[in-house]
VOLOFI-490352 format. One record per residue (C-alpha): x, y, z; residue number from 0. Coordinates in nm, 2 decimals, decimal comma, always signed. Example, Ala and Ser with C-alpha at 12.3 -4.5 7.8 and 13.67 -1.06 7.14 Angstrom:
+--------+--------+--------+-----+
!      u !      v !      w !  nr !
+--------+--------+--------+-----+
!  +1,23 !  -0,45 !  +0,78 !   0 !
!  +1,37 !  -0,11 !  +0,71 !   1 !
+--------+--------+--------+-----+
# end
This chain:
+--------+--------+--------+-----+
!      u !      v !      w !  nr !
+--------+--------+--------+-----+
!  +9,28 !  +9,76 !  +9,42 !   0 !
!  +9,65 !  +9,79 !  +9,50 !   1 !
!  +9,94 !  +9,84 !  +9,27 !   2 !
! +10,18 !  +9,55 !  +9,26 !   3 !
! +10,56 !  +9,60 !  +9,24 !   4 !
! +10,82 !  +9,33 !  +9,22 !   5 !
! +11,20 !  +9,30 !  +9,21 !   6 !
! +11,45 !  +9,02 !  +9,26 !   7 !
! +11,55 !  +9,20 !  +9,59 !   8 !
! +11,53 !  +9,53 !  +9,76 !   9 !
! +11,65 !  +9,76 !  +9,48 !  10 !
! +11,30 !  +9,81 !  +9,35 !  11 !
! +11,21 !  +9,98 !  +9,68 !  12 !
! +11,35 ! +10,30 !  +9,52 !  13 !
! +11,07 ! +10,27 !  +9,27 !  14 !
! +10,82 ! +10,19 !  +9,54 !  15 !
! +10,93 ! +10,50 !  +9,74 !  16 !
! +10,89 ! +10,72 !  +9,43 !  17 !
! +10,55 ! +10,58 !  +9,38 !  18 !
! +10,45 ! +10,65 !  +9,74 !  19 !
! +10,57 ! +11,01 !  +9,70 !  20 !
! +10,38 ! +11,06 !  +9,37 !  21 !
! +10,07 ! +10,85 !  +9,45 !  22 !
! +10,03 ! +10,88 !  +9,83 !  23 !
!  +9,67 ! +10,76 !  +9,83 !  24 !
!  +9,74 ! +10,43 !  +9,64 !  25 !
!  +9,76 ! +10,10 !  +9,82 !  26 !
! +10,08 !  +9,92 !  +9,73 !  27 !
! +10,21 !  +9,57 !  +9,76 !  28 !
! +10,58 !  +9,50 !  +9,70 !  29 !
! +10,74 !  +9,16 !  +9,65 !  30 !
! +11,11 !  +9,10 !  +9,67 !  31 !
! +11,22 !  +8,75 !  +9,54 !  32 !
! +11,51 !  +8,75 !  +9,78 !  33 !
! +11,54 !  +8,37 !  +9,79 !  34 !
! +11,65 !  +8,37 !  +9,42 !  35 !
! +11,84 !  +8,69 !  +9,37 !  36 !
! +12,02 !  +8,81 !  +9,16 !  37 !
! +11,82 !  +8,74 !  +8,85 !  38 !
! +12,11 !  +8,87 !  +8,63 !  39 !
! +12,31 !  +8,54 !  +8,67 !  40 !
! +12,02 !  +8,32 !  +8,56 !  41 !
! +11,92 !  +8,20 !  +8,22 !  42 !
! +11,64 !  +8,37 !  +8,03 !  43 !
! +11,42 !  +8,06 !  +8,09 !  44 !
! +11,47 !  +8,09 !  +8,46 !  45 !
! +11,41 !  +8,46 !  +8,47 !  46 !
! +11,08 !  +8,42 !  +8,28 !  47 !
! +10,97 !  +8,15 !  +8,52 !  48 !
! +11,07 !  +8,35 !  +8,83 !  49 !
! +10,90 !  +8,66 !  +8,70 !  50 !
! +10,59 !  +8,47 !  +8,61 !  51 !
! +10,57 !  +8,32 !  +8,96 !  52 !
! +10,62 !  +8,65 !  +9,13 !  53 !
! +10,35 !  +8,81 !  +8,91 !  54 !
! +10,11 !  +8,53 !  +8,99 !  55 !
! +10,17 !  +8,59 !  +9,36 !  56 !
! +10,08 !  +8,96 !  +9,31 !  57 !
!  +9,78 !  +8,88 !  +9,09 !  58 !
!  +9,64 !  +8,68 !  +9,38 !  59 !
!  +9,65 !  +9,01 !  +9,58 !  60 !
!  +9,40 !  +9,16 !  +9,33 !  61 !
!  +9,64 !  +9,42 !  +9,18 !  62 !
!  +9,53 !  +9,67 !  +8,91 !  63 !
!  +9,88 !  +9,75 !  +8,77 !  64 !
! +10,21 !  +9,56 !  +8,78 !  65 !
! +10,53 !  +9,75 !  +8,80 !  66 !
! +10,84 !  +9,53 !  +8,72 !  67 !
! +11,10 !  +9,72 !  +8,92 !  68 !
! +11,38 !  +9,49 !  +8,81 !  69 !
! +11,60 !  +9,58 !  +8,52 !  70 !
! +11,68 !  +9,22 !  +8,43 !  71 !
! +11,31 !  +9,10 !  +8,44 !  72 !
! +11,21 !  +9,42 !  +8,25 !  73 !
! +11,46 !  +9,33 !  +7,98 !  74 !
! +11,38 !  +8,96 !  +7,95 !  75 !
! +11,03 !  +8,90 !  +8,06 !  76 !
! +10,82 !  +9,21 !  +8,01 !  77 !
! +10,63 !  +9,08 !  +7,70 !  78 !
! +10,54 !  +8,75 !  +7,86 !  79 !
! +10,42 !  +8,93 !  +8,18 !  80 !
! +10,20 !  +9,15 !  +7,97 !  81 !
! +10,04 !  +8,84 !  +7,82 !  82 !
! +10,00 !  +8,69 !  +8,16 !  83 !
!  +9,84 !  +9,01 !  +8,31 !  84 !
!  +9,62 !  +9,10 !  +8,01 !  85 !
!  +9,41 !  +9,31 !  +8,01 !  86 !
!  +9,57 !  +9,48 !  +8,32 !  87 !
!  +9,87 !  +9,70 !  +8,25 !  88 !
! +10,23 !  +9,61 !  +8,31 !  89 !
! +10,52 !  +9,85 !  +8,30 !  90 !
! +10,90 !  +9,80 !  +8,35 !  91 !
! +11,18 ! +10,03 !  +8,44 !  92 !
! +11,36 ! +10,03 !  +8,11 !  93 !
! +11,11 ! +10,20 !  +7,88 !  94 !
! +11,03 ! +10,50 !  +8,11 !  95 !
! +11,40 ! +10,57 !  +8,16 !  96 !
! +11,48 ! +10,54 !  +7,79 !  97 !
! +11,19 ! +10,77 !  +7,70 !  98 !
! +11,29 ! +11,03 !  +7,95 !  99 !
! +11,65 ! +11,03 !  +7,82 ! 100 !
! +11,55 ! +11,07 !  +7,46 ! 101 !
! +11,30 ! +11,35 !  +7,55 ! 102 !
! +11,56 ! +11,54 !  +7,75 ! 103 !
! +11,84 ! +11,51 !  +7,50 ! 104 !
! +11,73 ! +11,43 !  +7,14 ! 105 !
! +12,01 ! +11,30 !  +6,93 ! 106 !
! +12,23 ! +11,32 !  +7,24 ! 107 !
! +12,50 ! +11,11 !  +7,40 ! 108 !
! +12,36 ! +10,89 !  +7,67 ! 109 !
! +12,56 ! +10,70 !  +7,94 ! 110 !
! +12,38 ! +10,41 !  +8,11 ! 111 !
! +12,52 ! +10,32 !  +8,46 ! 112 !
! +12,39 !  +9,97 !  +8,54 ! 113 !
! +12,49 !  +9,62 !  +8,66 ! 114 !
! +12,69 !  +9,39 !  +8,44 ! 115 !
! +12,38 !  +9,18 !  +8,36 ! 116 !
! +12,18 !  +9,48 !  +8,24 ! 117 !
! +12,47 !  +9,60 !  +8,03 ! 118 !
! +12,51 !  +9,25 !  +7,87 ! 119 !
! +12,14 !  +9,25 !  +7,79 ! 120 !
! +12,16 !  +9,59 !  +7,62 ! 121 !
! +11,81 !  +9,68 !  +7,71 ! 122 !
! +11,86 ! +10,05 !  +7,75 ! 123 !
! +12,07 ! +10,08 !  +7,44 ! 124 !
! +11,80 !  +9,90 !  +7,24 ! 125 !
! +11,52 ! +10,10 !  +7,39 ! 126 !
! +11,69 ! +10,44 !  +7,33 ! 127 !
! +11,78 ! +10,36 !  +6,97 ! 128 !
! +11,43 ! +10,24 !  +6,89 ! 129 !
! +11,32 ! +10,59 !  +6,99 ! 130 !
! +11,61 ! +10,79 !  +6,86 ! 131 !
! +11,83 ! +10,64 !  +6,59 ! 132 !
! +12,07 ! +10,94 !  +6,61 ! 133 !
! +12,14 ! +10,88 !  +6,98 ! 134 !
! +12,48 ! +10,77 !  +7,10 ! 135 !
! +12,46 ! +10,52 !  +7,38 ! 136 !
! +12,73 ! +10,39 !  +7,61 ! 137 !
! +12,68 ! +10,15 !  +7,89 ! 138 !
! +12,90 ! +10,11 !  +8,20 ! 139 !
! +12,88 !  +9,82 !  +8,45 ! 140 !
! +12,92 !  +9,96 !  +8,81 ! 141 !
! +12,87 !  +9,65 !  +9,03 ! 142 !
! +13,03 !  +9,81 !  +9,34 ! 143 !
! +12,76 ! +10,08 !  +9,35 ! 144 !
! +12,51 !  +9,81 !  +9,44 ! 145 !
! +12,70 !  +9,72 !  +9,76 ! 146 !
! +12,75 ! +10,09 !  +9,85 ! 147 !
! +12,37 ! +10,14 !  +9,83 ! 148 !
! +12,29 !  +9,84 ! +10,04 ! 149 !
! +12,56 !  +9,94 ! +10,30 ! 150 !
! +12,42 ! +10,29 ! +10,32 ! 151 !
! +12,75 ! +10,45 ! +10,19 ! 152 !
! +12,57 ! +10,66 !  +9,94 ! 153 !
! +12,73 ! +11,00 !  +9,97 ! 154 !
! +13,06 ! +11,16 ! +10,08 ! 155 !
! +13,42 ! +11,10 !  +9,98 ! 156 !
! +13,41 ! +10,72 !  +9,95 ! 157 !
! +13,10 ! +10,71 !  +9,73 ! 158 !
! +13,23 ! +10,99 !  +9,51 ! 159 !
! +13,58 ! +10,84 !  +9,47 ! 160 !
! +13,43 ! +10,51 !  +9,36 ! 161 !
! +13,20 ! +10,68 !  +9,11 ! 162 !
! +13,49 ! +10,88 !  +8,98 ! 163 !
! +13,70 ! +10,57 !  +8,94 ! 164 !
! +13,43 ! +10,40 !  +8,73 ! 165 !
! +13,40 ! +10,71 !  +8,51 ! 166 !
! +13,78 ! +10,77 !  +8,48 ! 167 !
! +13,83 ! +10,59 !  +8,15 ! 168 !
! +13,56 ! +10,80 !  +7,99 ! 169 !
! +13,68 ! +11,12 !  +8,15 ! 170 !
! +14,04 ! +11,05 !  +8,02 ! 171 !
! +13,89 ! +11,00 !  +7,67 ! 172 !
! +13,72 ! +11,34 !  +7,70 ! 173 !
! +13,38 ! +11,18 !  +7,68 ! 174 !
! +13,09 ! +11,40 !  +7,80 ! 175 !
! +12,74 ! +11,26 !  +7,83 ! 176 !
! +12,43 ! +11,47 !  +7,77 ! 177 !
! +12,24 ! +11,24 !  +8,00 ! 178 !
! +12,33 ! +10,97 !  +8,26 ! 179 !
! +12,07 ! +10,71 !  +8,31 ! 180 !
! +12,06 ! +10,54 !  +8,65 ! 181 !
! +12,00 ! +10,20 !  +8,50 ! 182 !
! +11,99 ! +10,01 !  +8,83 ! 183 !
! +11,72 ! +10,06 !  +9,09 ! 184 !
! +11,99 ! +10,09 !  +9,36 ! 185 !
! +12,16 ! +10,38 !  +9,19 ! 186 !
! +11,91 ! +10,66 !  +9,28 ! 187 !
! +12,04 ! +10,64 !  +9,63 ! 188 !
! +12,38 ! +10,75 !  +9,49 ! 189 !
! +12,25 ! +11,03 !  +9,29 ! 190 !
! +12,42 ! +11,31 !  +9,49 ! 191 !
! +12,76 ! +11,13 !  +9,46 ! 192 !
! +12,71 ! +11,09 !  +9,08 ! 193 !
! +12,61 ! +11,45 !  +9,04 ! 194 !
! +12,92 ! +11,56 !  +9,23 ! 195 !
! +13,15 ! +11,38 !  +8,98 ! 196 !
! +12,99 ! +11,46 !  +8,64 ! 197 !
! +12,96 ! +11,78 !  +8,43 ! 198 !
! +12,71 ! +12,02 !  +8,57 ! 199 !
! +12,52 ! +12,03 !  +8,24 ! 200 !
! +12,45 ! +11,65 !  +8,24 ! 201 !
! +12,09 ! +11,54 !  +8,28 ! 202 !
! +12,05 ! +11,27 !  +8,54 ! 203 !
! +11,76 ! +11,03 !  +8,45 ! 204 !
! +11,64 ! +10,85 !  +8,76 ! 205 !
! +11,47 ! +10,52 !  +8,66 ! 206 !
! +11,27 ! +10,52 !  +8,99 ! 207 !
! +11,10 ! +10,86 !  +8,94 ! 208 !
! +11,05 ! +10,82 !  +8,57 ! 209 !
! +10,88 ! +10,48 !  +8,63 ! 210 !
! +10,66 ! +10,63 !  +8,90 ! 211 !
! +10,56 ! +10,91 !  +8,67 ! 212 !
! +10,48 ! +10,67 !  +8,39 ! 213 !
! +10,27 ! +10,46 !  +8,63 ! 214 !
! +10,07 ! +10,76 !  +8,73 ! 215 !
! +10,01 ! +10,86 !  +8,37 ! 216 !
!  +9,89 ! +10,51 !  +8,28 ! 217 !
!  +9,65 ! +10,49 !  +8,58 ! 218 !
!  +9,51 ! +10,83 !  +8,49 ! 219 !
!  +9,46 ! +10,73 !  +8,13 ! 220 !
!  +9,28 ! +10,41 !  +8,23 ! 221 !
!  +9,07 ! +10,58 !  +8,50 ! 222 !
!  +9,23 ! +10,36 !  +8,77 ! 223 !
!  +9,36 ! +10,62 !  +9,01 ! 224 !
!  +9,25 ! +10,57 !  +9,37 ! 225 !
!  +9,02 ! +10,86 !  +9,48 ! 226 !
!  +9,04 ! +10,78 !  +9,85 ! 227 !
!  +9,15 ! +11,07 ! +10,08 ! 228 !
!  +9,34 ! +10,85 ! +10,32 ! 229 !
!  +9,70 ! +10,75 ! +10,28 ! 230 !
!  +9,75 ! +10,43 ! +10,10 ! 231 !
!  +9,85 ! +10,11 ! +10,27 ! 232 !
! +10,17 !  +9,93 ! +10,21 ! 233 !
! +10,25 !  +9,55 ! +10,23 ! 234 !
! +10,60 !  +9,42 ! +10,20 ! 235 !
! +10,65 !  +9,06 ! +10,08 ! 236 !
! +10,97 !  +8,86 ! +10,05 ! 237 !
! +11,07 !  +8,51 !  +9,97 ! 238 !
! +11,35 !  +8,49 ! +10,22 ! 239 !
! +11,56 !  +8,69 ! +10,48 ! 240 !
! +11,30 !  +8,91 ! +10,65 ! 241 !
! +11,56 !  +9,05 ! +10,89 ! 242 !
! +11,80 !  +9,16 ! +10,62 ! 243 !
! +11,52 !  +9,28 ! +10,40 ! 244 !
! +11,40 !  +9,51 ! +10,68 ! 245 !
! +11,76 !  +9,64 ! +10,76 ! 246 !
! +11,85 !  +9,72 ! +10,40 ! 247 !
! +11,50 !  +9,80 ! +10,28 ! 248 !
! +11,46 ! +10,06 ! +10,56 ! 249 !
! +11,75 ! +10,26 ! +10,40 ! 250 !
! +11,58 ! +10,25 ! +10,06 ! 251 !
! +11,25 ! +10,36 ! +10,20 ! 252 !
! +11,41 ! +10,61 ! +10,45 ! 253 !
! +11,21 ! +10,46 ! +10,74 ! 254 !
! +11,26 ! +10,21 ! +11,02 ! 255 !
! +11,16 !  +9,86 ! +10,93 ! 256 !
! +11,17 !  +9,54 ! +11,15 ! 257 !
! +11,15 !  +9,18 ! +11,04 ! 258 !
! +10,78 !  +9,17 ! +11,15 ! 259 !
! +10,70 !  +9,42 ! +10,88 ! 260 !
! +10,79 !  +9,17 ! +10,61 ! 261 !
! +10,56 !  +8,89 ! +10,51 ! 262 !
! +10,74 !  +8,58 ! +10,39 ! 263 !
! +10,58 !  +8,40 ! +10,10 ! 264 !
! +10,66 !  +8,09 !  +9,90 ! 265 !
! +10,65 !  +8,11 !  +9,52 ! 266 !
+--------+--------+--------+-----+
# end
């Protein structure tokens, strides 16, 4: 049985890549709802409906675990998706990132870099404070970093200058974060640029790798790990734009993709 991963677009491919690295023998099926992105501009009712439809498509693939690799859907629809998938497990990207931040810096100052929609939802802030009431949480919307990731401008002077510009108000206020949470699935691609512009003692919490580790732990606990010796198979599904999905998604997976690698589906 494969693991199902879905996102509103290509950003969740960073989670998929981390899962392939950590669970190389697992079969994976990824669905990007590219016809209806971004979810962050939609109402909660629409987000719940879109997420449910994407989950149903993956359920029809016979998955054993659902990974919601979309911060907006994780914040809005995770409880409804767990009811829909019961008794199979469902994990999002918010909870593993919040847990990793709290474990690394108890009572610390946490800075969440995310999209405007995720900041407005306050999902990371709430998840961190549920686990550590003493934590200080700030959230910063960094919309331009999404475009940098999709264009492949992820390191060097341009990326570092833009990250530095976003952080400038905090730097001028002498704010130093104990941890920085990459609260958008695009942002792990910019990790080197972010590390180059922050204090060397700051812990970087990567939502992709923390979600992959959480998924492995859950599969192990439920005795659902694939024991095959062969490398796992990968299927890539999208609801629109196979050519663009292949071009941008190839950067996220660090491999060459063509439109024929992407299966278009209708939700």
